[in-house]
Structures are given as C-alpha cells and as structure tokens.
N, C-alpha and C positions, 0 to 999 in steps of 0.2 A: 259134362264137366265131373273132371275129378274133385274126389272128396278132398276139396282141399288143410282137414283141421286133422286128415291120415297122413297128407303130403308133410303141413306143419311136421309134425309129432317124429315121423320119418325124417325132417331134415335134424331137427333137434338130439334130437338121438344120436343122429351124424358128430351134430356141435359137442354134445358133450363127450362124444370119442373121442376127438379132436381136441378138447380143452384139457381134457386125463392124459393123452401124449403129451400136448404141453407142458401140463402143470409138473410131469414126471420128471421131463426133460429136462425143468429151471427148476425142479427141490435138485437135482443133480450136477448140475451147472453152482447152483448154491455150495452144494457138499465140497464141489471140490472146489470151486476159489474161499470154500473158511480153512480148509485145509493148507493152503497156500499162502493165507494172514489175510488175504481179501475181501473187507463183511461189506462191503460195501453193493452188494450185488444182492435185489432184491426178486422176487421171484416173483410175487403179485404183478409187477411191475406190468413183466413180459406177459401174461397173461391179460389182463387191462390194453397194453401197446395192440393185441392180437385182436382182440375183438373190438374196437377201435379198426384196426384193418379194414378187420372183415365189414362192419357197419357201412364202412364210407363207400365201401368196390361193392358193396348191395345195395346201396344209393346209386353208386354208378352204373349198372344194369339198370337197378329201377328206373332212374329217367332218362335210359336213354332211348324211349321211346317220346320221350314229352310226357308222358302223364302220369298220373302218382297213383298208385290205384291203395287202397287202404289195406286189403289186402296186405300188397305185399308192402308197406308201410309198419303194419303188425306183424307181419314177420319178423324184417329187418330189426325191429324196436327188440320184440321182448328172446329173439334165438338165441342174443349173448347173458356171463354168464358179470364177467367184473364190470367191462367199460361200459362205457353210456356216450355216440356223438354226444348229443345233444347238449346232455354233459359237459363235454371235452372243449361244444362251442360255444358256452354260454362263460366258461372262464377266458378262453382266447378275446369276448369281445366286454362290453359295459349292458349287451343288451340282453336278456332274459326269451328267450322261445322254446315253444317247447314239440314233442313227436304231433302232437293235432294241430299248432300251428304250420306246420310244416305240409304237413294234408292239404290245410284250406290256403295256402299259400301261389304263389304264383311259384307256376315250373321253372321259367327262367332267372327268379330270382335261387332257387333252389338249387339251380346248374351254376349257380358265380358262384354262392358261398362255396360249392363242391371243390369247382376251382380254386376259389382264391387260400383253399388249407392244403389244396392238394400239397404242397410239399413241407406241409410239415406234420404231413400225417406219413410219408415218403421219410422224414425221421425220426419218426416214429418205429414204422418198419428195419430203420439199420440196427436196431440192438436184436429186432428179433430174430431178421437173416444170421447174425451173430452168435448166436443161441443155439438157434437153431440146425444151424450150418456144422457148428461146433460138433452140439451132438451126434446127429447125425453121420459124421467122419468118424469118431470115436467108436461109435456103434453100427458096426458092420453088417454083424447077425439079424440085424436088421433093418427094411430102405424105410424109415419114419418121414423121409420126402413123398415117395411113391402113395406113402396113405393117406399122406395128410392131403395132397393133391387129389387123390379120389374122391376124398373126402370134403373134400370145398366144391368141386364140380357139381358133387350131388345137391350140393348145398346149393350153387346157381340153380342148378336144372330145377330144383321144388320152388326157387324165390319167382322163376321167367314165369314157372304155375299159377302163381300166386293170383294172375287176373284172368285168368282163364283164357290165355293166346300168347306163345308163343311169340315174340317177335322176333326178326330177322337184329335189327338192331340193339335189343339184347342181348342175342346171342353172340352178337359182333362185338360190342361195347368194352372200350378200356376196361382195363379193370384191375386194379393195383395189386390187388393180392394175390392174382397169379405171376405178374409183374417180379412178384417178388418170392413167391416160389422160383419164377426160373433163375431169380440172382444169387439164391439156394445151391440149386440145380448146379449151376457156373462153377459155384465154388468148389463143390465136391467133386463137378469133373475134372477139377485140374490138378 
C-alpha cells in the first residue's frame, strides 16, 4: 500500500497551488471591479466557494463505491483552507453534524444529503465559473484552466487511493468540479 501521508502531503501542495492561483485571480478581479466603482466583490467568497465545491465533489467520488473510508474523509476534511462543507450544511438546516457523524453515519443518508444540496452547490459554482473564466480569458499568456484541471485531477487520484483501492465506481463518479471546469472551458472556447 502506498504511503498515504505522502500522497496526502503531495495533494495538499497541489491544493495550495490551486488556492494560490485562485487567490491571485480573485484579487485581480477585485482590483478591476474597484477601479470600475463596483465594491461589492469579495475575493474571500470565491475562495470559500471553491473549497465547498471541491469538498462536495470529493465526497461525490468517495461515496461512489457506497463506502466511506476514514482516510478518505480526513483527506477531504483537512485539504481545504477557507470553506468547510459540513459547516455550510449546518447553516442550511437546524441540525449540527460533524465530519465524525458523516463517517459513522449511513452511506445512503450521506448520498441523499449530497443529492439534496447539489443545486445549492451548483449555484455556488456559478460565481467561481464567472471569475475564473474571466481571468483566464484576459490572461492568454497563461492557461490557468489547464493548470487547475491537471491539479484537480491529481487531487482526485490522491483521494481515490486513500482507501487502498481505486474503484471504477470512483473514477467514473459524477463530479461537480469537473463539470464546472468543463463550463469554464466552454466559455473560454467561445
């Protein structure tokens, strides 16, 4: 079995690269918006939305085999900086769940929860698509989308190895962040 800590550490560095890239892009959008007199854009919100989208998508993959391994859950929980999907879910309802509750809970209930919030997470991804595609379009000297896609795919591969086996159900799972990257690509190709 691979050294899971090394895999996680490598994925964390990759995530940090993604985070830094999005932080720079969001700050650029903020500067541009401020110069146009639009002061209601907050780069922190874009970073939070990216984290929520990533955690949601990784949970989609982790639950695709109808099992959730503690290592997969720790990977997802600890990877991100700003957004926390469990905290977000708690703001949507009057219940208070934790990552440990998710691990100890029923996989079918978790999949149902993910399905019930999918439209909300898609909505969160819309601003991310706008910000990222705008920045990527105005900086033709660098292909940020390609970098982000490669990095996300590496993170997904890291996640799928956390339980010691890569299942075809995980590699073929519906993954919202990959759909989001496809949306950005469509905008970029117009």
